[in-house]
N, C-alpha and C positions, 0 to 999 in steps of 0.2 A: 266512913259512915254504913253503919248495920242497912241492911234492906230484907225485904220479905225470901229473895233468891237469892242469898246469900250464904252459898255452904261452905265456907271456908271452915266450920267446924267439922264438918264431914274429913277433913283429911288426917282427923286425929284417931278418927277408929277405923283407915283405913289395913290395920291390923287384924282386926277382926274378921273378916270374910277371908283373907285365907286361912285363918286359925279353923272358922268353921268347916268351910272347904278340906281343910287337910283331913280334921278330926273325923269329916263323916263320909270321907272316900276311904280313909282308912279301917273305919268302922264296918264300911260296907263290905269290903274286901275281906274282913276276918270273917263276919257273919256267911258271907257267900259260898269262903271256899272252907269255913272250917278248920283251918289249921291246928291254932289253939285251941278247939272247941266251940260249941255253940252257946257257951256261958255268955250271958249280955253284959253281966256287971264286968267279969276281965276282959271283952272288947271293947268294952267304951274305957274303963281305964288307957289300956294299953294305945288306944286312938286318941286318946286328950294327951298324954303323955308323947305320942310322934308329931301330935298337933304342937305341943310346948317345943319338942326339941328343933321343927324344922321351922317356926316363928323365927326362934333364935339366930338365924341365919338373914342376914338383909339381902342375899342373894337369892334364897331360895322364895324372899316376901318380893320380890324387885320378879319375879319368871312368871311368881301367882298372878300378878298384880297386870304383868304386859299378855301372858296368853291368858287370860278369863275372857276379856271382851272379845277378844279375838275367835275364840272357839265358840262361844253364842252367838257373833253374829253368824258365822257358818253353819252354828244348828236350824238358826231361822232360817237362814237361804234354802237349806235343807229341805225343812218345815212348809217354806212358801212353795219351789218348786213340786214339793207331792201334792200341796194344794191345787197348783195350774196342771198338775198332770191328771186328778182325780175329776178335774170340772170338765180337763177333754175327755174323760169316761174313760180313765182308766180305773181297773178294778184292785182289792186287796192283797186280791193273790199276783196279782202283775208284779207289786213292790216286793210279795216274799221270793217271787223270782229273780230280781235285781238284785235283792241282796245279799243273794246266794251266788249272784256273778262274782267272777274273780275278778274282772276288769271294773268293778265298783268296787269291791273290796278295796285296790291299789291305790283308786281315785282317795277313796276317803283316809285309808292310813297315809296317804302321801299329801293330802293336804296338813292332817295331822303334824307329821313329820315337820314341814315345811315351817308351819306356827310353832313346832317347838324350838328349830334351829334359828327363823327370827329372834324367839324368847331368849338363845342363849347369844348369838350376835349383840343384842341390845343389852343385856345386862353387862356381858364381859369381852364385848368386843373392844371399848377403848382400852383395858386393862393389859389386854396382848398385845394392842397397839404399841404399848410403853414402854412394854418390857426390851428389854437386850438380851443379843445371845446369851447370855452366861445366867440369865434368870432375873438380875435384878430391874427394877424401873427406874426409867429415864428420870433425872427433876426435871427437866424438857425435853419434847420427845424429839429426839435427834432422830434423820430419816438414815435407814439403812441406805449404802456407798455416797454417804453427801446429799443427801435431798434431792434426786434430781428434779429438777421443775415440770420433767415432759409427763410423770406418774400419777401416781398417787401420793405425793408429799406434804398435804397440809396439815396432819397432824390430827385432823376428824377422820373418826371410824365411818360415820353415816355418809360421811363426801366421799371417803375411799370405795366403800362400797357402791355406791351408785356411779364411780366413775369406771369402777373395775365391769359392773353390770351392761355397763351402755358405752364400752368403747366398742370400735367397728369389729376386733378379732371375736372379741366375746359374742358380740350378737351374730356374727356369721357363723360360729361355732353351733351356736343355740339352732339355726335356723337347719343346717345342714345336721343335727342328731335329728331333728325335728324330721327331715325329707327320709331319713334312713328310718325311723322309728315303724313312721308309716310305710314306707317302704318293704320294711321286713314285715309288717302286720298285716299288709296288702296280698303280699307273694305267698304267703305261709296261709291263709284262708283259701 
């Protein structure tokens, strides 16, 4: 039964957003850098061609569909964080100094890389899990070493990643790395 809030038809237009995003990003980079020239027509044609080629790949569309909401949420978080700092009395000059700080730059780059890595893992993770050593895809997800039941052996990429990250040895390693990072940072200042 159709309702006013039924958004099932929108799923047929989900290719439009990645197309527009790729076309606009390529156009902006071409206009800003001037690699090919400053001609609007040439840069427009190249950006539309690049977007058409990109949306032919299902993996690219899935990556963009996965990563875009995470980047938007991160951007909204940073904007709200800036608003909170302004409410507490921060000035525009303080933000300019903060953006020039190497630690802030590395945090932003790190968050972006985590989102990109999660996108690759989501899109390609199960395919890599299903591959055998000789590069062929298994018809049934055969586990290496006979599929031992004490580790990651159920064949689902998401549950395998969760089991790995929440294994006590990995959590202990993360805590030790955190202590080492803070020790080095505090001792070098």
